[in-house]
N, C-alpha and C positions, 0 to 999 in steps of 0.2 A: 752709569748715570749718576751724577752727584745727588746727594741728599737734598731733596727739594725743600724740606721743612727748615733747613738750616738758614736759608736766605729767602724768605717769602717774597713772592712777587705781588706788588700791589700798586694801584694808581694813586694811592694816598701819598701826600707829601710827607717825608720823614721829619722827625723832630730833630733837625740838625741846626747848628749855629749859623749856617749860611743858606739862603734860599735863592737859587738861580731863577731868572725869569725867562730864559730862553737862550738860543745860540745866537750871538752877535756876528762872529765871523770865524773862519778857519784860514790860517795862512800856510802856504806851501812853498817850499824852495823850488822855484821853477827854473827853466832854462833861459830862453830869450823871449823877448816881447812878441815878435812876429808869429812864432809857432804857437805860443800860448794863446794869443788872440785868435789864431786860425782855428784852434780846437774848441776853446770855450765860448767864444763869441760867434764865430762864423758857422761852426757845426752845431753846437748845443744851444745857441741862441741866448746866451747870457750877456746882457748889456754891459759893456765897460763903463762904470759909473764914476770912477776916480782913478787918476794916475798922478803919482807924485814920487819924490825920492824916498827910499827907505830911510826912515828917520834915525835908524841906528847905524846905517852905512849908506851915506848919499851917493856912493858910486853905483848903487843898484837902483832899480825902478821898482816901485810898489804899484801893482795893478789890482783894482777892486772890481769884482764882477757881481752883479745881482743875480742870484741863482733862480729867481722867479717869484719869490714871496718876501722879498726885502732882506732875506738872510744872505750874507755876503761871503764870497770866497775870494781870497786874495793870494797873490803870488809875488815873491821877490825874484826879479828877473835881471839878466844882464846880457847884452848883446854878444859878449864874448863866450857865452855858455851855449854849446849846441844841445839840441834835444837828444834824449837817450831813451830808446824804446826797448832796451834789454830787460826791463823789469826792475822792480824795486827790491832792495835787500830787506828781508824780514827780520823778525827778532823782537824782544820785549821793547815796547815804546815806539816801535815803528807803526806807520799808518798801513793797515791792510788794504783798504779801499775807501773811496768816497761814494756815497749813493744819492742820486738826485731823482726827484719825482717827474714822470711825464704823464700827460693826460692819456687815459685809456684810448681815446679816439685817435691819438697820434702814435700809438704803440707800434703798429706795423710800418708806418711811414718812418719811424725812428730807425728801425732796422734797415729799411731800404737806404736812408740817408748815410748811415754808417757804412754800408756796402759801397755806395756810390763814392764815398770819401776814402775808401781803401782801408777801412778799419775792420779787422776781424772781430767777431762777436759770438758769444754763446747765449742761448735763451733757456731759462729754467722756470718751472712752476715751483715756487718756494713754499707751497702749502697755503700761506695766508696772503701771498702776493706773487706777482710775476716779475721777473728780472731779466734784464739784458746786461751782459757783462762785456766790456771792451777795455781798451787801454788808451790813455791820453799820449801826447807827444813825448812824454818822459817815462813811459812804461808803468805809470800809476794805474792801478785797476779802478775803473769807473763802472759803477752799477747804475742802471737806469731802471727804476722800478715803477710799477703801476698797480693800483689797487684792483682786486677782484670785485669788491663791493664798495658802495658809496660809505665812507666813514667820516662823519663830521670832524674836523680838525680838533675841536675842543673836547671831543669824546675819544680821541685815538688811543690815549694812554688807558683809558678805562676799558675800551674794547679789547686791547691786547692783554691787559691783565685778566680779564674775564676769559679770554681764549686760553691763557695759560692755565687758569683754574680748571677749565674743561679738559685741557690736555692731560693734566695731572691725574684728574679723575679717570680718564680713559687709559692711562698708563702708556700713552704714546711717546715715541722718542722725540718728536718735534711737533709744533703746532701745525695742524693740517686744515684744509678747506672747511671740514665739518665743525672744527672748533671755532674758527672765525665766524662761520654762519650761525653756529649756536650762540655765540657771544653777542652778536648783533641782535638776534632774536630775543635773548634773555634780557637784554638791556632795553628792550621795547623800541628799538630803532627800525626804520623801514628798511627791508632787505631789497637793495637795488643791485643786481649783478651786472657786471660789464662783460661784453662779448670780447674774448681774447683768443688768440691762436693757441693751438695745442703746443705743449712743450714738455720736455723731460721733467719728470717729477723727482722730488726728494733732494738729495745732497749732490754737490758738485758746483763747479764754477771755474773762473779764471784764476789760476794761482799767480 
């Protein structure tokens, strides 16, 4: 385990020359428009909010999807590129996976929808949240996570940093349910637990 004291975890903003205000968008090299829309709009429910040429290469199309909170996911696509479900090549600088939130009440329906659409998936209890892992039409690992407890968006970083503090005090290898619960209670937030299905605990996932 790395030395935790070398890089302290905190929700406080660093004294850095640049201060980001959030994630505007993430852009992926996609395959073709039809398959990309089928997965991200028709299956995951992300509205296609903008379509235009790739301004750096007008021979390609640039698709913009709203992931559900105004944060945008975009794809460069071309009709001459077939989808590829063989999986993505790893390595430094590569994208390991994308994670999107789903409502706890829709969690089991999400698994059923993936199954109906012919997408294999794994489900894990990640200690501080639950996750479904599947792949998109290009083999990119997609995580669909849901919260175990209600956590206000504007307090999420604070809650996670407190859970990290409790994890370090406990000497645990990773943040667990009790650390998240303890963080919520320590910060004076209401503890509201969601009913989620049983899942394998600890580490593991789609490679």
